C-alpha positions in Angstrom: 26.9 30.9 -25.4 26.0 28.5 -22.6 27.9 28.6 -19.3 27.9 26.3 -16.3 24.5 24.7 -17.2 22.7 28.0 -17.0 22.1 30.7 -19.7 25.2 32.3 -21.1 26.1 35.9 -20.2 24.2 38.5 -22.1 26.8 40.4 -24.3 27.5 44.0 -23.3 29.3 46.0 -20.7 28.6 45.5 -17.0 29.6 48.0 -14.3 30.8 47.1 -10.9 31.4 49.2 -7.8 35.1 48.7 -6.9 37.1 48.9 -3.7 40.8 47.9 -3.2 44.4 48.7 -4.0 47.4 47.2 -5.6 51.2 47.4 -5.5 53.6 46.3 -8.1 56.4 47.1 -10.5 59.6 45.8 -12.0 62.7 45.1 -9.9 63.2 47.6 -7.1 60.7 50.1 -8.5 57.4 49.5 -6.7 54.3 51.7 -7.0 51.1 51.6 -4.9 47.7 52.8 -6.1 44.0 52.7 -5.2 41.4 51.2 -7.4 39.0 53.3 -9.5 35.5 53.5 -8.1 34.1 51.6 -11.1 35.3 48.5 -12.9 33.9 47.1 -16.2 33.2 43.6 -17.4 32.9 43.4 -21.1 31.2 40.2 -22.5 31.5 39.5 -26.2 30.1 36.5 -28.2 32.5 34.0 -29.7 32.3 30.7 -31.6 31.7 27.9 -29.2 31.6 30.2 -26.2 32.3 33.8 -25.3 35.0 36.3 -24.4 35.2 38.2 -21.1 37.4 41.2 -20.3 37.7 42.6 -16.8 38.9 46.2 -16.9 39.9 46.9 -13.3 41.6 50.1 -14.5 43.2 51.5 -17.6 46.5 50.0 -16.3 45.1 46.6 -15.3 43.1 44.5 -17.7 42.3 40.8 -17.5 40.8 38.9 -20.4 39.8 35.3 -20.9 38.3 33.3 -23.8 35.7 30.7 -22.7 34.7 27.5 -24.4 31.4 25.9 -23.4 31.1 22.1 -23.8 29.1 19.2 -22.4 31.1 19.1 -19.1 30.9 22.8 -18.5 32.8 26.0 -19.3 36.6 25.8 -19.9 39.2 28.6 -20.3 40.9 28.6 -23.7 43.3 31.5 -23.4 44.1 34.4 -21.1 45.4 37.9 -21.3 46.8 40.0 -18.5 47.9 43.6 -19.0 49.4 45.4 -16.0 51.5 48.6 -16.1 52.9 50.9 -13.4 54.1 54.4 -14.5 54.3 53.1 -18.1 56.3 50.0 -17.3 54.7 46.5 -17.3 53.5 43.6 -19.3 50.8 42.7 -21.8 50.8 38.9 -21.4 48.8 36.6 -23.7 48.9 32.9 -23.1 47.1 29.8 -24.4 46.1 27.2 -21.8 46.9 23.5 -22.2 44.9 21.5 -21.2 42.0 23.9 -21.0 41.1 24.2 -17.3 37.5 23.7 -16.1 36.3 27.1 -15.0 32.7 26.0 -14.1 31.2 22.5 -14.2 27.8 22.2 -15.8 26.1 21.1 -12.5 26.8 23.4 -9.5 25.7 22.9 -5.9 27.2 23.6 -2.4 30.0 21.2 -1.6 31.0 20.6 -5.3 34.8 20.6 -5.7 37.0 20.4 -8.8 40.7 20.9 -9.4 43.4 20.4 -12.0 46.7 21.7 -13.5 47.7 23.2 -16.8 50.4 25.1 -18.6 49.8 28.8 -19.3 52.3 29.4 -22.1 54.9 27.4 -20.3 54.1 28.5 -16.8 52.8 25.6 -14.6 49.5 26.4 -12.8 47.5 24.3 -10.4 44.0 25.2 -9.1 41.2 24.0 -6.9 37.6 25.4 -6.7 34.9 24.8 -4.2 31.2 25.8 -4.0 31.0 27.0 -0.4 27.3 27.9 0.1 24.3 29.6 -1.3 23.6 33.3 -0.5 21.5 36.2 -1.7 23.1 39.4 -3.1 21.6 42.9 -3.4 21.9 44.2 -7.0 20.1 47.4 -7.7 17.7 46.9 -4.8 16.8 43.4 -5.8 17.9 40.3 -3.8 19.3 37.7 -6.2 20.3 34.1 -5.4 24.0 33.2 -5.8 26.5 30.4 -5.2 29.6 31.4 -3.4 32.6 29.8 -5.2 36.2 30.0 -3.9 39.0 29.3 -6.4 42.8 29.1 -5.5 45.4 29.1 -8.3 49.1 28.6 -7.7 51.6 29.6 -10.5 55.2 28.4 -10.7 58.1 29.2 -12.9 59.6 32.8 -13.2 56.4 34.4 -11.9 55.5 32.4 -8.8 52.5 33.3 -6.7 48.9 32.7 -5.6 45.6 34.1 -6.6 42.4 33.6 -4.7 39.0 34.5 -6.3 35.7 34.3 -4.4 32.7 34.9 -6.6 29.0 35.2 -5.8 27.9 33.4 -9.0 24.5 33.9 -10.6 23.7 30.7 -12.6 20.7 32.5 -14.1 22.8 35.3 -15.5 26.2 33.5 -15.8 27.8 36.5 -14.1 29.5 37.3 -10.8 27.2 39.4 -8.6 30.1 40.0 -6.4 33.8 39.2 -7.0 36.7 39.4 -4.4 40.2 39.1 -5.8 43.5 38.6 -3.9 46.6 38.2 -6.0 50.3 37.9 -4.9 52.7 37.3 -7.8 56.5 37.5 -7.5 59.4 37.5 -10.0 61.0 40.3 -12.0 57.6 42.0 -12.3 55.7 41.6 -9.1 52.0 42.3 -8.3 50.0 42.3 -5.1 46.4 43.3 -5.5 43.1 43.2 -3.6 39.7 44.1 -5.0 36.1 43.8 -4.2 33.6 44.2 -7.1 29.8 44.6 -6.7 27.5 44.5 -9.7 25.6 47.7 -10.2 22.9 46.4 -12.6 22.0 43.2 -14.3 21.3 45.1 -17.5 24.5 45.7 -19.6 25.3 48.8 -21.6 25.7 48.2 -25.3 
């Protein structure tokens, strides 16, 4: 796999230190919980790209299928599984048209945006490369591009999600990842998380 003009992510399981909490549930039933101390990012090879599954906890899993093309990396499909006390959703949606996750050429000031349908739900997004920074991973200082993405979902599950990633073009991985989600509707979800990569070497 090739991603964002740099080498594709090496397949395997990456561990992240995690801080944060979330609150959600169905109807009037709302539950709050803290995040586990460790989250996992599972990267698997796939034809024309790769798969990426973010396990924030046993009850909260986010997966995405990536396609790598001449203009950059696009999202093909998405899975979100969230449960509270055994009640929740395992949502799988194909995206049309496939949104651009990362252009092939990245530099501070670069902005891209668009809109798509996620299984019938309208979504609009805008991403900006804010600046360059260095991130400490396992005692080493690694260069990163700070990218902020805002996605707004309409329909029966309205809400906003803000992702800020410290992106390593060399590894095609987030070295740090901040997530802020506020989704309404019958099943609501408010979540905040900070993830810090522990090691650039994945477990097999």
